[in-house]
C-alpha positions as CSV (number, residue, x, y, z in Angstrom):
1,M,23.9,-19.2,24.1
2,Q,25.4,-16.1,21.2
3,V,24.1,-13.8,19.5
4,I,21.8,-14.5,16.8
5,I,21.6,-12.5,13.8
6,T,19.2,-14.3,11.2
7,T,16.5,-13.9,7.9
8,L,15.4,-17.6,8.7
9,P,13.3,-18.5,11.4
10,E,14.0,-22.0,11.5
11,K,17.6,-20.8,13.2
12,L,15.8,-18.7,15.4
13,P,15.3,-21.2,19.0
14,E,11.7,-22.3,19.9
15,D,11.3,-19.8,22.5
16,V,12.2,-16.5,20.2
17,R,10.4,-18.0,17.6
18,A,6.8,-18.3,19.2
19,M,7.6,-14.4,20.1
20,I,8.1,-13.4,16.1
21,D,4.7,-15.7,15.7
22,E,1.8,-13.4,15.0
23,N,-0.4,-16.6,15.6
24,Q,0.8,-16.6,19.3
25,P,0.1,-14.7,22.4
26,L,3.4,-13.3,24.2
27,A,4.8,-15.7,26.8
28,A,4.0,-13.7,30.2
29,G,7.1,-11.3,31.2
30,T,8.0,-10.8,27.9
31,R,7.5,-7.5,26.8
32,F,6.7,-6.0,22.9
33,F,7.3,-2.7,21.3
34,E,5.5,-2.4,17.8
35,E,7.1,-1.0,15.5
36,R,5.0,1.6,13.4
37,F,5.6,0.9,9.9
38,T,4.8,5.1,8.1
39,T,3.9,5.7,4.1
40,G,6.8,8.8,5.1
41,G,9.5,5.2,5.5
42,S,7.5,3.7,2.4
43,A,8.3,6.5,0.2
44,R,12.0,7.7,1.4
45,N,12.6,3.6,0.6
46,L,11.2,4.3,-3.3
47,L,13.4,7.4,-3.3
48,L,16.8,5.5,-1.9
49,G,16.4,3.0,-4.5
50,I,15.8,5.2,-7.0
51,G,18.4,7.1,-6.7
52,I,20.6,3.4,-6.3
53,G,18.8,1.9,-9.1
54,L,20.2,4.9,-11.2
55,L,23.8,5.0,-9.9
56,G,24.0,1.2,-10.4
57,I,22.6,2.0,-14.4
58,I,25.6,5.1,-14.8
59,V,28.5,2.3,-13.2
60,A,27.1,-1.1,-15.4
61,L,27.0,1.8,-18.3
62,S,30.7,2.6,-17.2
63,G,31.7,-1.0,-16.6
64,V,30.0,-1.9,-20.1
65,Y,32.6,1.4,-22.0
66,L,35.3,0.0,-20.1
67,V,35.5,-2.9,-21.1
68,F,35.1,-2.4,-24.8
69,D,37.3,-0.3,-24.8
70,S,40.1,-2.3,-22.3
71,G,39.1,-5.7,-25.2
72,T,40.8,-3.1,-27.9
73,S,43.5,-1.5,-25.8
74,P,46.8,-3.0,-26.7
75,R,47.3,-4.0,-22.8
76,G,44.3,-6.4,-23.1
77,L,41.2,-7.3,-21.0
78,E,42.2,-7.1,-18.0
79,S,39.5,-8.8,-14.7
80,Y,39.5,-5.7,-13.4
81,D,37.7,-4.4,-16.1
82,F,34.7,-6.4,-15.1
83,L,35.6,-4.5,-11.4
84,P,32.7,-1.3,-13.2
85,L,30.6,-3.5,-14.1
86,V,29.9,-5.5,-10.9
87,V,29.1,-3.0,-8.6
88,G,27.0,-1.3,-10.5
89,L,24.7,-4.7,-11.6
90,V,25.3,-5.0,-7.8
91,L,23.5,-1.6,-7.0
92,I,20.8,-2.1,-10.1
93,F,20.2,-5.3,-7.6
94,G,19.9,-3.6,-4.7
95,A,17.6,-1.2,-5.6
96,Y,15.2,-3.7,-7.2
97,L,15.0,-5.4,-4.0
98,L,14.2,-2.5,-2.2
99,I,11.8,-1.3,-4.4
100,A,10.1,-4.5,-4.4
101,S,10.1,-4.6,-0.2
102,L,7.6,-1.8,-0.9
103,G,4.5,-4.3,-1.2
104,G,4.8,-6.1,2.0
105,R,5.5,-2.9,3.7
106,Q,2.1,-1.2,2.3
107,A,0.9,-4.9,3.7
108,L,2.1,-3.7,7.1
109,I,0.9,0.3,7.1
110,R,-2.7,-1.3,6.0
111,A,-2.8,-4.2,8.8
112,Q,-1.1,-1.3,11.7
113,K,-4.5,0.7,10.5
114,T,-6.9,-1.3,10.6
115,G,-5.9,-2.7,14.3
116,Q,-3.4,-5.7,13.6
117,R,-0.3,-6.0,15.7
118,T,2.4,-7.0,13.5
119,R,5.4,-9.0,14.9
120,Y,8.3,-6.4,14.3
121,G,9.9,-4.1,17.0
122,I,11.5,-5.1,20.3
123,F,10.8,-7.4,22.2
124,L,12.3,-8.2,26.0
125,N,11.8,-10.6,27.9
126,A,14.0,-12.1,31.2
127,E,17.0,-13.2,29.4
128,L,16.8,-11.5,25.6
129,L,16.7,-8.7,23.6
130,V,15.2,-9.6,21.0
131,S,15.2,-6.8,17.4
132,R,12.7,-8.4,14.2
133,S,12.8,-5.6,12.1
134,W,12.9,-5.9,8.3
135,F,15.6,-6.9,7.2
136,D,16.5,-9.9,9.9
137,T,15.9,-10.4,13.9
138,T,19.0,-10.1,15.8
139,V,18.6,-12.0,19.5
140,I,21.2,-10.5,22.3
141,P,21.1,-12.3,25.6
142,R,21.4,-9.9,28.5
143,P,25.6,-10.8,29.3
144,L,26.3,-9.3,25.5
145,F,24.3,-6.5,25.5
146,K,27.0,-3.7,26.2
147,G,24.3,-0.6,26.8
148,L,22.7,2.5,24.9
149,A,24.5,4.9,22.9
150,G,22.3,7.4,21.4
151,R,19.4,5.6,19.6
152,A,22.0,2.7,18.7
153,I,22.0,-1.2,21.1
154,Q,25.4,-2.0,21.7
155,Y,26.1,-6.0,22.0
156,D,29.3,-8.4,21.5
157,H,29.0,-10.3,19.0
158,D,32.1,-12.6,18.6
159,G,34.9,-10.0,20.7
160,Q,33.8,-7.7,19.0
161,V,31.1,-4.7,19.9
162,K,28.6,-4.1,17.0
163,S,25.6,-2.1,17.1
164,F,21.4,-1.1,15.2
165,N,20.2,1.5,15.5
166,L,16.2,0.8,17.3
167,P,13.1,1.5,14.4
168,G,12.3,5.1,14.4
169,T,8.6,5.2,15.1
170,F,6.6,2.5,17.3
171,V,3.2,1.9,18.1
172,D,1.1,3.0,21.5
173,V,4.6,4.3,22.8
174,D,7.7,6.8,22.0
175,G,11.1,6.2,21.7
176,A,12.7,7.1,25.1
177,Q,10.1,5.2,26.7
178,V,11.8,1.9,24.6
179,E,14.9,3.2,26.0
180,A,14.6,4.1,28.8
181,A,13.1,0.3,28.9
182,I,15.6,-0.8,27.0
183,R,18.0,0.2,30.6
184,A,16.0,-0.8,33.7
185,W,15.8,-4.6,31.4
186,S,19.1,-4.0,31.3
187,G,20.6,-2.9,35.3
188,R,21.5,0.1,33.9
189,A,18.7,2.2,34.4
């Protein structure tokens, strides 16, 4: 099995889909460390979204100026004159997506405060480490796991070492306990 990184549950193996489905019980032998969603994290994402959006507006406006200025110059309009406009629009769209995600994050915060279990976090079973974050699900078979570097999970993906950071906080456990469980799972305790 190879590393799988996807946002689409249908691209996941059936046993992994069952892991992340809140309506199904976890299989025997699966350990789950639930990510805690916080209001502070949502506020950080809101500020980040606003900052990226403002930067996008500035870059897009300078791109509009450049396009109009280049259109009136003797050299004419070149394709690279559109680059700042495109970059600005991409930043604005990214900011929109970040800010639009806040409603869903707030719903997760409310669910966790009422004691409901969400299936976002780190799963460990006999052969797989599965990380389900807000953005995607990453499935790492044990042979492709390369270890922890600080709070970063490292793994081999298509011959290159890749990594992602563990969630900032967990429900009912601290980060050190999760790191110790991952090391024990990998046999590198």
